[in-house]
N, C-alpha and C positions, 0 to 999 in steps of 0.2 A: 528633621534638624533641630536642635536645640536651639532656644533663643538666648542671647547673651548681651550684656550690657555693653554699650557704645562707650562707655567712660568709666572702667573699672577703676577702683581706689588705688592710687599709687602705693609702693610701700614706703616706708618712712625715709625721708631725706631724699627720695628722688623726685626730679622736675617731672610735672605732669602738665597736662592740656586741660585747664579747669573748664567744665561746662559751663556756657555763659546761659544758653535757653535750653539745656538739654532735658530729656524726659527723666522722670524720677522712676519711672516702672515702664514695663515694655511686655508685651504678651507674644504669645506663639500662636500664629494663625495657619500654620503648616506652609505659609510662603516665604517666612523669613521673618527678620525683626522689624517690627512696625512702629509707626510714630507713636507718640504717646497719647493716651485718651483725649486729651483736649483737640487733638487733630481728627479723631474718629468721626466720620462722616453721620449727619444726623439719620435717624432711623429711614427716613424717605430717601436719602441719597444712595445712589449705586454704590457698591464697595468694589474697591480696585483689585483686581485679580492680575499678577502678572504672566498673563498667557500670551501666546505668541501674537495673538490680534492687537493687544495693547503695545507690546514691545515693539512691533511692526509700526505702529501709528506714532507712537512716541519717538521711535528712531527717524522716522521721514520728518516729523515735527524738528527734531534736534539737528536733520540733516540738511534742512531746507536752505540755510546760507551756504552749505557746501556743493549742494547741486547747482544752485545759483552761479557758485564760483567755478566749478569743475566743467559745467557744461559749456560755457562761455571760453574757457581757457584756451582751447586751441585755435579760437578766432582773433587771439590777441594781435599777430601779425597782420591779419586781414583789417582789423580795426584801425591799426597804426597807418596803413596804407591808405585806406577808404577815406578816414578822416584827417588825412594829413598831418600826422603827428609822429612822435617818437615812440621809441619804445617804454620810456620812462613815461610817456605821456598816455599810452595805452595801459600801461600797469597801474597808473593812477584811478583808472576805472575800478581796479580790485581793492587799492588801497581806501578809496572813497566809500566803498560798499562795506567793507569791515569796520571803518571808523564810525559809518552810520549805524551799523549794529551795535557798536559798543555804547552809543549815546541812547540808541532805542532801548536797550536793555535797561538802562539806568532809570528812563523814563517808564517802563512798562513794568519793571519790577514791582515798584509800589503800588501800580495800579492793580497788578493782579492780588496783591495783599489785601487791598480794600474792596474790588469790586468781584473777587473769585477768578476762578482760571478760565472759564468756557469764554465768556467774552471778550477779553484782551486776544486770545488766539484767533478767535474767529474774525474779529476785526482786522488784526493784523494780516493774516492770511488772504483775506479779500482784498486789502489794500495791495499786498503783494504783485495779485492778478493785474491790478490796473497799471502798479508802476512796471511791470513788465512789458505791457501792450505799449506804454508809451516809450521804452526803451527802444522799442522796436523801430520807432520813426525818429529817433533823436538825428538832427540834422549836423552837430558839431560836436567834437569831442569834450567842450565844456558842459553842455547840455547833459551828454551822456554820463559825465563825472558826477553832476548833480543828481540825476536820476539814479544812479547807482547808489549814492549816498542814502536816497529815500528809500530804495528798496531794501537795502542793510538795515535801516531802522525798523522799517514793518517787518521785516522777516525776523526780527528779534523776538517778536512775540510770541511766535512758535517754540523759538529754543527756551526763553526765560521760562514759559509756562511749563513745557515737559520737565524742566529740571524741577521747579517748584512741585509739580507734580508728584514727583518722585519722592520729594522730602516730604510731602503731606502723609505718606505711607511707610517709608521705609528710612533707616539711618546705618550707619556705621558701615561693616562689612555687605550687607544685604543692599545698601545702596550704592556701594562701589560695585559689587556683583551685576547689579540691574543696569548701572550706567555702561558697564563694560559689554553686557550683551545688547545695549542700544549701539555699539560700536560696530556690531556685526552687520547693522543695517546701514548706520552711517558709512561704513567700508563700501557699499555698495556706490557710492558717489564715484570715488576714484578709480572703481574697477570699470564703470560702464559709462559715466556720465561724460566722458573727454571723447570715447568713440561716438557715442549717442550725437553729442554737439557736434564734434566734426563730420559726422555724415550728414547731419542736417544742414551745416553750413555748406558743405561741399555741394549738395543738392541745391539749397534755396538762398544761400547767403548767409551772413552772419545776424543778420536782423532775425531771421526766422527763429534763430536758437530761443529769442526773448518770447516768441508766441508759443514755444514748445515751454518754457518755463510758467507762462501764464495758464496753459492748459494743466500742467503739473499742479499748479497751485488750486485749481477749481476741485480737481480730485480730492487733493488734500483736505480742501475746505469741508467737503462733503464728508468726509472721513471724520472730520474733528466735529462736525455738527451731529453726527451720527452714533458715534463710538465714546468721545470723550466725557465722563462724568464730571459733574462738579466736587472739587474733593476739598474745597475751603468753605464749610458753613457760614451762614451769616453771624452766627454768635462769635465767631472766632476771627472774624476778618478786622484788619487795623483801619480804625478810622483816621479822619485827617486829610490834609492835602499836602501841599509842597512842603510846607513847615514840617509835619510829620515825617515826610519822607526824608527832608535834608537830616533830620534828627538819626534817623535811623542809619543813614550812610555815615554820619559822623560817628556812631557808635562802632560801626564795622571796622571804619578807617582808622580808629583809635585801638582796635586788637591787633597788636603785633604779629601774632600768629596767624590769625585770620588772613592778614594782607599777605605774610608770606606764602599760606596755602593757596591764596589767590593768584598770586603772581608766576606759581609753578606752571599751570597751566597755560598763561599766557605766554610764558617764556616758551613753552613747549610748542604753541602754536606758532610763534615767531619762526621756529625751526622749521616747522613743516611749509608755512606759508612761503621762507624764503625759496625752499625747493618747489613748491607749486607755481610760483610768481616766475621765478627763472628758469626753469625748467625748458618752457618751449625755445628760448632763445640760446640755452646753452646747448641743447640737443637738436632742435631742428636747424637752427642757423650756424651754430658753432660747430657742431659734429656731423650734421648733414643728415639728420635720421628723416624718413619720410613722415607723413601723417599716421600710417599704420603701425611703423615701428615706434614712434612716440606714443601711442594709444596702447600698444603692448607692453613698453616698459612703465607707464604709469599704472597699468592693469596689475604687474607683477609688484609694484610698488603697495599697491592698494591691496594686494593679498595679505603683504606684510603687516601692514597696518592692521587689518582684520585679524589677523592671528595673533598679534601682541595682543589685542584686547580680549580675545578668548581666552590665552594664556592668563592672562590677569583674573578674568573672571573665575577660572578654576583655581588660581592660587589662593584668592580671598578665601575660599572655603577653610583653607588651613593655616594660613599665614596673615599676619596682621596687615592691614592696609600700609601703616607707617614704614613696617620693614620692607615692603615690595618698593616703596617709593625711594626709600634711602639707598637702594642698590640700583634701581632702575634709572635714576637721573644720572649718576656718576658714569655709568655704562654707556648713556645716550651722548653725554659729553664726550667720552673717549673714542668712540666711534666716529662723531665730526670732526674731532681733531686729527684723525687718521684721515679721512676724508680730505680734509686742508691739506695735509701732508702731499697726498696724491695728486690733487688738483695744482699743487705749486711745482711739483717736481716732475709729474708727467709720469711717474712710474706705473708700469702695468697698462697704460693706456685707457682707454674708454671702457673696457670690460672692467678692471680693478675698480675705476669710479663708480660705475653701475652697481657691483656688487657690495661694496662698502656701503653706500648711500642706501642701498636695499636693508641692510642689516640696521643702519642706523634709524630708519624710518619702521622698521618692525618694532623698534623700543619706544615710540612715541606715544602709544595709546597705554602703556603701562603705568605713567605717573599720574597723567591728568585725572583719571576715574577716582583714583585712591586720593590724591589731593582735594579734590570736589567734594567727595563724601565725608572727608574729615572735618572741610570746612562747613559743610550743609549741618552735620551732626551739631555744632556748637548753637545754632540759631534756627531752633523748632518754629517759634510764632511768626520769623520773619524770614519764612524760606523764600518768598518771591523777591524780597529784597537782596537778599544773601546771593540767591542764584544769579539776580541782576549784575552784582558785583563781579561774581566769579564769569559770566558770560562776559560783561563789558572789558574786564582785563584781559581775557582771551581774546577777543574780537581787536582789541586796540593793539595788543601784541603783534599779533598777525597782520593788521594794517599799518602799523608805524614803520615796521621793520622790513616788510615787503619790497617797498621800491628801493632799498639801500642796496641791493644787488646789481640793478639798474645802473643807479648813481656811481658804484663803485667799478663799472665797466660791462657789466652784464655778463662775464665769463663764468667758467667753472670754479675759478678761484674766487671771484666775488662771491658766488653762491654758498660756497663751504665756509669762507670767513664768517658770513653773517650767521650761518647755520651754528657753527662752533662757538661764536660769540654767544649768542643765545642760549646755548646748553650749558656752557661753563657758567654763566651768570645764574641758571638755575640751580645748579648745584650750591653755590655760593649763598643765594636765598636760603635754602633749604638748612645750610649749615648755620648760618647767623641769624635767620630769624624765627626758626622753629628748633624746640630741643630734640630733634631726630638723631643728632649723633652725640648727643650728651650721654656720658657714661651713667648707666644704671637708668635711663630712662624710662619710666612707664608709660610713655605718651604711646598706646597702642588701643586698637579697637580688635578685641578678640574675636575672631570669627566663629559663627555658631556650626 
């Protein structure tokens, strides 16, 4: 595969996405387009190879928040009953975790640019283990909400380091393809985590789910300690403390196109989390599905998520990421609007709702990898900080929106309304904050 520039020169008169901290030269190592020379490891550092072992490890690092969410998901009605709270109160434990993750990414991102990638990841995963064990003995819903916020904060270390690790080595279409491959691993969470969590909770109660999350954290910590190389040599780390971090975030938020690209994964996350958080109440309580039927439905939708990610990984070999993005986002919005129409009218009943929902969810993983890759390409030396903003916006998008369906009634109409609103807003952001739909736009990253 040939190596190509992630920021080709635009034709005269065409709007373009100017590189802010982009490489001036690239090389082909046989594994894709790599990051610029200043990000190359020192001679003594291990060289990253995108083989199955590293994809698996990075995938589980990125999926740690999803696994922590999906294993716990079937227990929400039990948590509401045992801790004497409402459905919205139980959903708040999900919201708190995502908002904690958003704050955690903003804190940990600059730390990974200053101290390297390995140390923040190891500390964060270790604290995930401790927090999970503490959640298992939480006596009150308020305590559990606070602990879940802390768990989300610490989980962010694994996510932001995995994304920065990718940017240390790859840009443009190659980064998008690798992120899409990670979705194959991340997709294991919705496929199996609810079933595993439901089985564990059914045998030993919902508190035992947190013990299982702690054990998973121990395995992940060992894998990171053993396999994760340091990809940010001391010579290219960002010095400074809080003041430098704030300055870096200021630089990012003043870049309208970066902000637009960051918002798209966040709004897509809001679509997904609206479904994830509302579905136990919509389908188990509203439509009377059993635990096994709900787990099967969740697994089928998980296959759609995985399939969409792999379609994207194949497409970016031939189609520029921005071209995929500007088609995938409107299609997602259209499907969620159809879902809303079915939920309001009741046409087709449960099966029509499930089919359109599955189609909509299959589109979710086409937009975020491309938006994230394009955003990260603009900031090579600030990969950790930029990845933190992307992750924080994504976590906050899901966290802030997830309780809305409960507040709006918790039924299928409320779920579909929130999903459609977030998806349509994503199209507006893409159209207004980026040159994606401008005539003659040369804003492309030509794949190799």
